[in-house]
All heavy atoms as an XYZ file, in Angstrom:
671
protein
N       0.825     -1.170     -0.005
C       0.001     -0.002     -0.012
C       0.896      1.259      0.001
O       0.576      2.190     -0.688
C      -0.913     -0.035      1.221
C      -1.912      1.038      1.222
S      -3.133      0.770     -0.053
C      -4.573      1.168      0.801
N       1.951      1.226      0.767
C       2.825      2.351      0.816
C       3.478      2.625     -0.507
O       3.646      3.791     -0.912
C       3.862      2.166      1.940
N       3.899      1.556     -1.194
C       4.502      1.743     -2.509
C       3.519      2.281     -3.517
O       3.843      3.153     -4.319
C       5.113      0.405     -3.006
C       6.276      0.012     -2.127
C       5.555      0.482     -4.453
C       6.839     -1.350     -2.406
N       2.268      1.852     -3.426
C       1.207      2.358     -4.322
C       1.030      3.876     -4.093
O       0.943      4.609     -5.060
C      -0.074      1.579     -4.054
C      -1.188      1.994     -4.999
O      -0.950      2.650     -6.004
N      -2.391      1.609     -4.669
N       0.940      4.274     -2.883
C       0.769      5.702     -2.559
C       2.007      6.501     -2.997
O       1.879      7.617     -3.524
C       0.439      5.900     -1.085
C      -0.927      5.287     -0.769
C       0.494      7.346     -0.682
C      -1.244      5.215      0.707
N       3.185      5.941     -2.759
C       4.419      6.625     -3.163
C       4.466      6.845     -4.684
O       4.765      7.928     -5.158
C       5.615      5.816     -2.730
C       6.946      6.461     -3.124
S       8.356      5.391     -2.856
C       8.105      4.165     -4.132
N       4.116      5.821     -5.450
C       4.140      5.947     -6.915
C       3.063      6.905     -7.401
O       3.312      7.704     -8.314
C       3.941      4.577     -7.568
C       5.124      3.628     -7.432
C       4.782      2.263     -7.988
C       6.368      4.184     -8.068
N       1.886      6.877     -6.792
C       0.809      7.764     -7.182
C       1.212      9.226     -6.900
O       0.973     10.134     -7.695
C      -0.480      7.424     -6.478
N       1.838      9.459     -5.761
C       2.258     10.818     -5.411
C       3.405     11.264     -6.300
O       3.456     12.448     -6.665
C       2.715     10.824     -3.929
O       1.628     10.361     -3.132
C       3.098     12.224     -3.485
N       4.281     10.375     -6.688
C       5.377     10.737     -7.575
C       4.907     11.066     -8.953
O       5.564     11.828     -9.678
C       6.407      9.577     -7.608
N       3.768     10.559     -9.380
C       3.238     10.814    -10.720
C       2.458     12.136    -10.799
O       2.173     12.607    -11.896
C       2.354      9.654    -11.190
C       3.101      8.384    -11.440
S       4.272      8.589    -12.783
C       5.787      8.197    -12.001
N       2.114     12.734     -9.684
C       1.335     13.964     -9.727
C       2.047     15.090    -10.511
O       1.385     15.752    -11.297
C       1.004     14.439     -8.305
C      -0.088     13.663     -7.679
C      -0.414     14.125     -6.270
O       0.337     14.857     -5.648
N      -1.596     13.736     -5.771
N       3.349     15.344    -10.305
C       3.958     16.396    -11.080
C       3.906     16.129    -12.592
O       3.766     17.071    -13.361
C       5.424     16.414    -10.610
C       5.354     15.804     -9.226
C       4.246     14.816     -9.272
N       3.987     14.875    -12.978
C       3.862     14.525    -14.418
C       2.489     14.909    -14.932
O       2.335     15.433    -16.019
C       4.140     13.064    -14.622
C       4.082     12.544    -16.055
C       5.141     13.218    -16.908
C       4.250     11.051    -16.092
N       1.455     14.636    -14.122
C       0.116     15.057    -14.506
C      -0.046     16.541    -14.598
O      -0.705     17.043    -15.520
N       0.519     17.251    -13.663
C       0.416     18.725    -13.669
C       1.142     19.299    -14.916
O       0.656     20.236    -15.511
C       1.037     19.328    -12.404
C       0.265     19.026    -11.153
C       0.920     18.870     -9.973
C      -1.102     18.925    -11.177
C       0.216     18.605     -8.803
C      -1.832     18.651    -10.042
C      -1.152     18.494     -8.841
N       2.293     18.705    -15.243
C       3.059     19.202    -16.402
C       2.378     18.864    -17.725
O       2.448     19.632    -18.680
C       4.459     18.620    -16.389
C       5.394     19.140    -15.283
C       6.687     18.376    -15.267
C       5.634     20.633    -15.470
N       1.702     17.721    -17.783
C       1.130     17.308    -19.067
C      -0.303     17.789    -19.278
O      -0.785     17.812    -20.409
C       1.186     15.794    -19.206
O       0.389     15.168    -18.213
N      -1.002     18.232    -18.243
C      -2.423     18.593    -18.388
C      -2.608     19.801    -19.277
O      -3.479     19.832    -20.144
C      -3.027     18.861    -17.001
N      -1.779     20.820    -19.083
C      -1.866     22.004    -19.914
C      -1.580     21.719    -21.382
O      -2.254     22.209    -22.279
N      -0.527     20.948    -21.609
C      -0.150     20.564    -22.999
C      -1.275     19.790    -23.636
O      -1.608     20.017    -24.812
C       1.155     19.781    -22.989
C       1.552     19.353    -24.360
C       2.196     20.068    -25.275
C       1.269     18.069    -24.911
N       2.355     19.325    -26.412
C       1.805     18.090    -26.224
C       0.632     16.940    -24.476
C       1.704     17.008    -27.070
C       0.564     15.826    -25.328
C       1.087     15.866    -26.603
N      -1.891     18.824    -22.919
C      -2.943     18.048    -23.477
C      -4.182     18.884    -23.765
O      -4.856     18.694    -24.777
C      -3.306     16.889    -22.541
C      -2.342     15.710    -22.494
C      -2.729     14.774    -21.381
C      -2.338     14.995    -23.822
N      -4.481     19.841    -22.881
C      -5.620     20.696    -23.110
C      -5.409     21.579    -24.327
O      -6.332     21.805    -25.091
C      -5.892     21.556    -21.866
N      -4.191     22.096    -24.477
C      -3.894     22.931    -25.662
C      -3.939     22.080    -26.954
O      -4.388     22.527    -27.977
C      -2.495     23.537    -25.538
C      -2.469     24.686    -24.514
O      -3.543     25.148    -24.141
O      -1.365     24.997    -24.047
N      -3.494     20.832    -26.886
C      -3.544     19.949    -28.020
C      -5.006     19.602    -28.396
O      -5.318     19.532    -29.567
C      -2.787     18.665    -27.726
C      -2.846     17.640    -28.806
C      -2.134     17.616    -29.971
C      -3.729     16.533    -28.823
N      -2.503     16.553    -30.703
C      -3.508     15.859    -30.064
C      -4.686     16.024    -27.986
C      -4.181     14.710    -30.415
C      -5.388     14.876    -28.322
C      -5.113     14.212    -29.549
N      -5.875     19.444    -27.399
C      -7.236     19.051    -27.664
C      -8.099     20.248    -28.092
O      -9.174     20.068    -28.654
C      -7.859     18.399    -26.447
N      -7.643     21.475    -27.848
C      -8.435     22.648    -28.119
C      -8.862     22.773    -29.597
O     -10.040     23.061    -29.865
C      -7.683     23.916    -27.662
C      -8.440     25.215    -27.830
C      -9.624     25.268    -26.889
O      -9.565     24.794    -25.783
N     -10.697     25.869    -27.341
N      -7.978     22.556    -30.562
C      -8.424     22.689    -31.962
C      -9.444     21.624    -32.364
O     -10.198     21.807    -33.325
C      -7.130     22.499    -32.793
C      -6.032     22.732    -31.837
C      -6.538     22.404    -30.480
N      -9.492     20.499    -31.665
C     -10.408     19.425    -32.002
C     -11.802     19.612    -31.387
O     -12.682     18.826    -31.625
C      -9.865     18.066    -31.532
C      -8.487     17.790    -32.119
N      -8.249     17.582    -33.432
C      -7.287     17.703    -31.512
C      -6.975     17.359    -33.644
N      -6.331     17.433    -32.483
N     -11.999     20.684    -30.638
C     -13.268     20.975    -29.978
C     -13.710     22.373    -30.374
O     -12.982     23.134    -30.974
C     -13.126     20.894    -28.466
O     -12.170     21.840    -28.014
C     -12.709     19.491    -28.023
N     -14.935     22.709    -30.027
C     -15.453     24.059    -30.335
C     -15.640     24.858    -29.060
O     -16.301     24.378    -28.129
C     -16.764     23.958    -31.118
O     -17.715     23.274    -30.311
N     -15.088     26.020    -29.004
C     -15.268     26.885    -27.846
C     -14.097     26.882    -26.903
O     -13.342     25.955    -26.845
N     -13.936     28.004    -26.155
C     -12.811     28.107    -25.220
C     -13.068     27.217    -24.022
O     -14.191     27.039    -23.558
C     -12.796     29.549    -24.814
C     -14.208     30.055    -25.067
C     -14.735     29.225    -26.217
N     -12.013     26.630    -23.505
C     -12.095     25.791    -22.344
C     -12.559     24.363    -22.631
O     -12.584     23.521    -21.725
N     -12.912     24.061    -23.870
C     -13.383     22.718    -24.198
C     -12.233     21.715    -24.209
O     -12.462     20.530    -23.964
C     -14.062     22.710    -25.575
C     -15.267     23.630    -25.679
C     -16.404     23.051    -24.909
N     -17.525     23.944    -24.980
C     -18.768     23.549    -25.128
N     -19.032     22.259    -25.219
N     -19.734     24.390    -25.145
N     -11.007     22.172    -24.467
C      -9.897     21.244    -24.431
C      -9.652     20.692    -23.044
O      -9.437     19.511    -22.839
N      -9.744     21.594    -22.048
C      -9.549     21.155    -20.677
C     -10.701     20.230    -20.262
O     -10.463     19.256    -19.547
C      -9.488     22.370    -19.737
N     -11.886     20.513    -20.704
C     -13.030     19.662    -20.393
C     -12.862     18.294    -21.022
O     -13.188     17.269    -20.390
C     -14.322     20.297    -20.870
N     -12.323     18.245    -22.238
C     -12.102     16.960    -22.871
C     -11.033     16.147    -22.165
O     -11.172     14.936    -21.992
C     -11.704     17.211    -24.340
C     -11.437     15.955    -25.179
C     -12.737     15.125    -25.289
C     -10.937     16.318    -26.562
N      -9.979     16.801    -21.713
C      -8.930     16.103    -20.960
C      -9.482     15.558    -19.641
O      -9.230     14.428    -19.258
C      -7.728     17.051    -20.703
C      -6.746     16.444    -19.716
C      -7.004     17.367    -22.001
N     -10.307     16.367    -18.958
C     -10.912     15.924    -17.731
C     -11.872     14.754    -17.939
O     -11.857     13.777    -17.208
C     -11.636     17.089    -17.052
C     -12.222     16.849    -15.659
C     -11.083     16.538    -14.692
C     -12.992     18.060    -15.199
N     -12.656     14.825    -18.990
C     -13.577     13.742    -19.306
C     -12.792     12.467    -19.687
O     -13.138     11.353    -19.223
C     -14.483     14.154    -20.493
C     -15.457     13.089    -20.944
C     -16.497     12.820    -19.873
C     -16.110     13.520    -22.232
N     -11.770     12.607    -20.476
C     -10.993     11.423    -20.895
C     -10.283     10.791    -19.680
O     -10.283      9.568    -19.571
C      -9.962     11.826    -21.947
N      -9.769     11.605    -18.792
C      -9.091     11.034    -17.629
C     -10.106     10.347    -16.693
O      -9.805      9.294    -16.110
C      -8.319     12.101    -16.857
O      -9.195     13.064    -16.314
N     -11.307     10.886    -16.595
C     -12.343     10.218    -15.788
C     -12.755      8.880    -16.388
O     -12.908      7.912    -15.662
N     -12.905      8.837    -17.708
C     -13.274      7.588    -18.360
C     -12.156      6.560    -18.187
O     -12.399      5.384    -17.905
C     -13.572      7.839    -19.867
C     -13.661      6.539    -20.635
C     -14.836      8.625    -20.006
N     -10.898      7.012    -18.339
C      -9.768      6.066    -18.138
C      -9.729      5.544    -16.716
O      -9.428      4.344    -16.511
C      -8.475      6.744    -18.511
C      -8.240      6.942    -20.006
C      -6.979      7.754    -20.268
C      -8.143      5.588    -20.718
N     -10.031      6.388    -15.741
C     -10.001      5.914    -14.344
C     -11.111      4.891    -14.069
O     -10.939      3.924    -13.361
C     -10.159      7.115    -13.369
C      -8.910      7.932    -13.188
C      -9.207      9.172    -12.382
C      -7.822      7.125    -12.506
N     -12.290      5.097    -14.676
C     -13.387      4.142    -14.530
C     -13.011      2.798    -15.168
O     -13.202      1.733    -14.603
C     -14.697      4.706    -15.079
C     -15.770      3.636    -15.241
C     -15.202      5.846    -14.255
N     -12.442      2.852    -16.374
C     -12.010      1.656    -17.078
C     -10.942      0.931    -16.246
O     -10.953     -0.298    -16.080
C     -11.538      1.967    -18.497
C     -10.838      0.752    -19.136
C     -12.698      2.432    -19.330
N      -9.978      1.677    -15.715
C      -8.907      1.098    -14.881
C      -9.453      0.431    -13.635
O      -9.024     -0.650    -13.264
C      -7.925      2.203    -14.515
C      -6.664      1.701    -13.866
C      -6.363      1.788    -12.547
C      -5.554      1.052    -14.508
N      -5.147      1.214    -12.334
C      -4.617      0.775    -13.500
C      -5.283      0.706    -15.813
C      -3.394      0.148    -13.780
C      -4.087      0.068    -16.081
C      -3.174     -0.181    -15.071
N     -10.441      1.080    -12.995
C     -11.052      0.491    -11.833
C     -11.849     -0.771    -12.136
O     -11.772     -1.734    -11.398
N     -12.588     -0.775    -13.249
C     -13.313     -1.972    -13.664
C     -12.358     -3.092    -14.008
O     -12.631     -4.272    -13.733
C     -14.281     -1.672    -14.791
C     -15.445     -0.755    -14.440
C     -16.217     -0.374    -15.688
C     -16.315     -1.407    -13.438
N     -11.243     -2.777    -14.645
C     -10.254     -3.792    -14.983
C      -9.676     -4.393    -13.680
O      -9.442     -5.599    -13.601
C      -9.155     -3.200    -15.835
N      -9.456     -3.548    -12.668
C      -8.975     -4.087    -11.390
C     -10.002     -4.986    -10.730
O      -9.627     -5.955    -10.081
N     -11.277     -4.667    -10.859
C     -12.301     -5.526    -10.281
C     -12.382     -6.858    -11.019
O     -12.746     -7.877    -10.421
C     -13.657     -4.852    -10.345
C     -13.884     -3.751     -9.305
C     -15.217     -3.060     -9.561
C     -13.812     -4.308     -7.902
N     -12.081     -6.897    -12.301
C     -12.136     -8.154    -13.067
C     -10.907     -9.009    -12.792
O     -10.959    -10.221    -13.063
C     -12.264     -7.867    -14.532
C     -13.648     -7.296    -14.888
C     -13.841     -7.274    -16.377
N     -13.472     -8.494    -17.095
C     -14.284     -9.522    -17.316
N     -15.499     -9.510    -16.809
N     -13.863    -10.576    -17.973
N      -9.854     -8.457    -12.300
C      -8.600     -9.190    -12.005
C      -8.806     -9.938    -10.651
O      -8.837     -9.338     -9.624
C      -7.424     -8.250    -11.947
C      -6.097     -8.912    -11.824
C      -5.677     -9.892    -12.698
C      -5.257     -8.586    -10.742
C      -4.434    -10.506    -12.557
C      -4.022     -9.203    -10.600
C      -3.637    -10.165    -11.500
O      -2.417    -10.797    -11.356
N      -8.978    -11.220    -10.755
C      -9.367    -12.068     -9.596
C      -8.433    -11.933     -8.383
O      -8.918    -11.768     -7.266
C      -9.539    -13.504    -10.003
C     -10.107    -14.390     -8.913
C     -10.310    -15.821     -9.398
N     -11.150    -15.891    -10.561
C     -12.500    -16.047    -10.520
N     -13.095    -16.105     -9.344
N     -13.201    -16.117    -11.622
N      -7.087    -12.014     -8.546
C      -6.246    -11.878     -7.366
C      -6.410    -10.549     -6.644
O      -6.342    -10.461     -5.445
C      -4.815    -12.047     -7.900
C      -4.980    -12.841     -9.131
C      -6.293    -12.408     -9.727
N      -6.613     -9.478     -7.414
C      -6.811     -8.175     -6.790
C      -8.180     -8.101     -6.113
O      -8.296     -7.518     -5.016
C      -6.666     -7.093     -7.845
C      -6.730     -5.670     -7.343
C      -5.631     -5.393     -6.338
C      -6.622     -4.673     -8.503
N      -9.189     -8.684     -6.715
C     -10.552     -8.667     -6.134
C     -10.560     -9.439     -4.813
O     -11.271     -9.057     -3.900
C     -11.523     -9.221     -7.125
C     -12.971     -9.080     -6.689
C     -13.938     -9.485     -7.716
N     -13.786    -10.875     -8.144
C     -13.741    -11.300     -9.378
N     -13.815    -10.454    -10.368
N     -13.586    -12.583     -9.649
N      -9.816    -10.512     -4.706
C      -9.799    -11.365     -3.497
C      -8.582    -11.105     -2.650
O      -8.229    -11.939     -1.799
C      -9.870    -12.845     -3.884
C     -11.115    -13.184     -4.611
N     -12.373    -13.138     -4.019
C     -11.337    -13.577     -5.898
C     -13.298    -13.497     -4.884
N     -12.686    -13.768     -6.044
N      -7.953     -9.945     -2.763
C      -6.727     -9.643     -2.034
C      -6.960     -9.683     -0.520
O      -6.128    -10.149      0.251
C      -6.205     -8.270     -2.438
C      -4.896     -7.855     -1.831
C      -3.799     -8.798     -2.309
C      -4.564     -6.459     -2.195
N      -8.099     -9.222     -0.052
C      -8.396     -9.181      1.369
C      -8.456    -10.625      1.939
O      -8.058    -10.817      3.112
C      -9.762     -8.530      1.590
C     -10.053     -8.228      3.034
C      -9.155     -7.143      3.643
O      -8.712     -6.251      2.890
O      -8.918     -7.226      4.840
N      -8.878    -11.582      1.169
C      -8.909    -12.943      1.645
C      -7.547    -13.617      1.520
O      -7.258    -14.553      2.297
C      -9.939    -13.745      0.837
C     -11.345    -13.213      1.010
O     -11.629    -12.679      2.086
O     -12.125    -13.300      0.050
N      -6.726    -13.208      0.572
C      -5.451    -13.857      0.342
C      -4.356    -13.401      1.321
O      -3.450    -14.188      1.635
C      -4.993    -13.575     -1.093
C      -5.883    -14.134     -2.193
C      -5.376    -13.670     -3.569
C      -5.919    -15.652     -2.132
N      -4.380    -12.160      1.759
C      -3.358    -11.613      2.617
C      -3.723    -11.929      4.068
O      -4.823    -11.651      4.540
C      -3.215    -10.074      2.437
C      -2.187     -9.496      3.394
C      -2.835     -9.779      1.010
N      -2.777    -12.527      4.837
C      -3.103    -12.860      6.227
C      -3.226    -11.592      7.070
O      -2.616    -10.585      6.762
C      -1.934    -13.749      6.654
C      -0.811    -13.379      5.759
C      -1.435    -12.974      4.455
N      -4.022    -11.707      8.127
C      -4.156    -10.598      9.053
C      -2.867    -10.424      9.840
O      -2.145    -11.359     10.110
C      -5.314    -10.854     10.024
C      -6.655    -10.805      9.334
O      -6.751    -10.175      8.277
O      -7.588    -11.465      9.853
N      -2.607     -9.172     10.239
C      -1.418     -8.890     11.035
C      -1.622     -9.433     12.449
O      -2.728     -9.359     12.992
C      -1.145     -7.363     11.085
N      -0.565     -9.946     12.999
C      -0.629    -10.448     14.400
C      -0.709     -9.241     15.336
O       0.015     -8.243     15.143
C       0.588    -11.295     14.695
N      -1.537     -9.310     16.374
C      -1.628     -8.201     17.298
C      -0.339     -8.102     18.130
O       0.338     -9.133     18.353
C      -2.817     -8.545     18.183
C      -2.989    -10.016     18.036
C      -2.499    -10.361     16.691
N       0.052     -6.907     18.550
C       1.260     -6.772     19.336
C       1.031     -7.442     20.732
O      -0.072     -7.655     21.176
C       1.430     -5.265     19.525
C       0.071     -4.725     19.288
C      -0.610     -5.644     18.339
N       2.122     -7.800     21.376
C       2.009     -8.468     22.687
C       1.289     -7.618     23.715
O       0.729     -8.104     24.649
C       3.410     -8.787     23.092
C       4.307     -8.152     22.102
C       3.513     -7.669     20.951
N       1.333     -6.289     23.540
C       0.699     -5.393     24.496
C      -0.821     -5.455     24.400
O      -1.489     -4.902     25.272
C       1.152     -3.943     24.267
C       2.615     -3.691     24.560
C       3.487     -3.946     23.348
O       2.939     -3.999     22.249
O       4.692     -4.071     23.522
N      -1.360     -6.064     23.357
C      -2.787     -6.077     23.189
C      -3.517     -6.849     24.299
O      -4.656     -6.536     24.633
C      -3.148     -6.676     21.820
N      -2.836     -7.821     24.876
C      -3.414     -8.571     25.951
C      -3.273     -7.890     27.292
O      -3.917     -8.242     28.273
C      -2.798     -9.984     26.007
C      -3.197    -10.821     24.805
O      -4.254    -10.556     24.216
O      -2.410    -11.700     24.445
N      -2.389     -6.920     27.357
C      -2.129     -6.226     28.624
C      -3.117     -5.083     28.830
O      -3.972     -4.782     27.971
C      -0.707     -5.655     28.616
N      -2.999     -4.479     29.962
C      -3.843     -3.298     30.305
C      -3.353     -2.119     29.473
O      -2.200     -1.663     29.651
C      -3.742     -3.009     31.796
C      -4.576     -1.808     32.197
O      -5.492     -1.456     31.442
O      -4.262     -1.232     33.255
N      -4.137     -1.663     28.529
C      -3.710     -0.613     27.608
C      -3.462      0.697     28.329
O      -2.598      1.507     27.890
C      -4.695     -0.431     26.478
C      -4.836     -1.646     25.540
C      -5.839     -1.359     24.459
C      -3.496     -1.996     24.932
N      -4.143      0.995     29.392
C      -3.866      2.208     30.166
C      -2.474      2.164     30.793
O      -1.745      3.159     30.780
C      -4.917      2.406     31.241
C      -6.276      2.757     30.659
O      -6.281      3.414     29.584
O      -7.288      2.408     31.288
N      -2.096      0.980     31.259
C      -0.779      0.817     31.853
C       0.307      1.015     30.783
O       1.366      1.623     31.008
C      -0.638     -0.522     32.542
N       0.075      0.439     29.579
C       1.038      0.592     28.527
C       1.162      2.057     28.113
O       2.286      2.575     27.926
C       0.587     -0.282     27.305
C       1.476      0.039     26.090
C       0.633     -1.712     27.624
N       0.073      2.772     28.022
C       0.109      4.190     27.675
C       0.833      4.993     28.737
O       1.651      5.866     28.414
C      -1.316      4.729     27.446
C      -1.304      6.161     27.002
C      -2.726      6.691     26.803
O      -3.707      6.031     27.187
N      -2.842      7.856     26.194
N       0.584      4.715     29.986
C       1.288      5.422     31.042
C       2.776      5.171     31.041
O       3.597      6.050     31.293
C       0.684      5.081     32.422
C      -0.715      5.653     32.592
O      -1.042      6.681     31.967
N      -1.503      4.992     33.384
N       3.154      3.905     30.695
C       4.569      3.563     30.634
C       5.258      4.297     29.499
O       6.373      4.810     29.640
C       4.709      2.034     30.453
C       6.160      1.579     30.559
C       6.279      0.057     30.506
N       5.911     -0.428     29.161
C       5.081     -1.395     28.911
N       4.507     -2.046     29.902
N       4.808     -1.773     27.677
N       4.609      4.424     28.365
C       5.171      5.137     27.200
C       5.277      6.625     27.532
O       6.279      7.274     27.190
C       4.338      4.889     25.969
C       4.739      5.822     24.819
C       4.423      3.441     25.534
N       4.275      7.219     28.155
C       4.288      8.639     28.447
C       5.331      8.967     29.508
O       5.885     10.060     29.536
C       2.894      9.087     28.916
C       1.823      9.083     27.833
C       0.492      9.455     28.438
C       2.198     10.036     26.725
N       5.597      8.013     30.394
C       6.585      8.273     31.463
C       8.017      8.193     30.914
O       8.927      8.755     31.515
C       6.432      7.229     32.569
N       8.211      7.527     29.799
C       9.558      7.321     29.234
C      10.079      8.607     28.576
O       9.540      9.566     28.340
C       9.577      6.206     28.223
């Protein structure tokens, strides 16, 4: 999950840099001012929906919650949590 978020965050500058160029490129293919940006926004929304549906159709990704084992609770989970918190705050 952390790698996924890291890669998504790293791609944001690429999106910011390419959005203006794509809107300018799409402008002659549409009628009216601002239609290029609207077309880029619409196309990106459609691609995200298609990408999400493709992820739902991919069986290992759809059943990931069942395939990945649950994390083991820490040993402090059986102890008195107030005592654990007081010990941490006192340190």
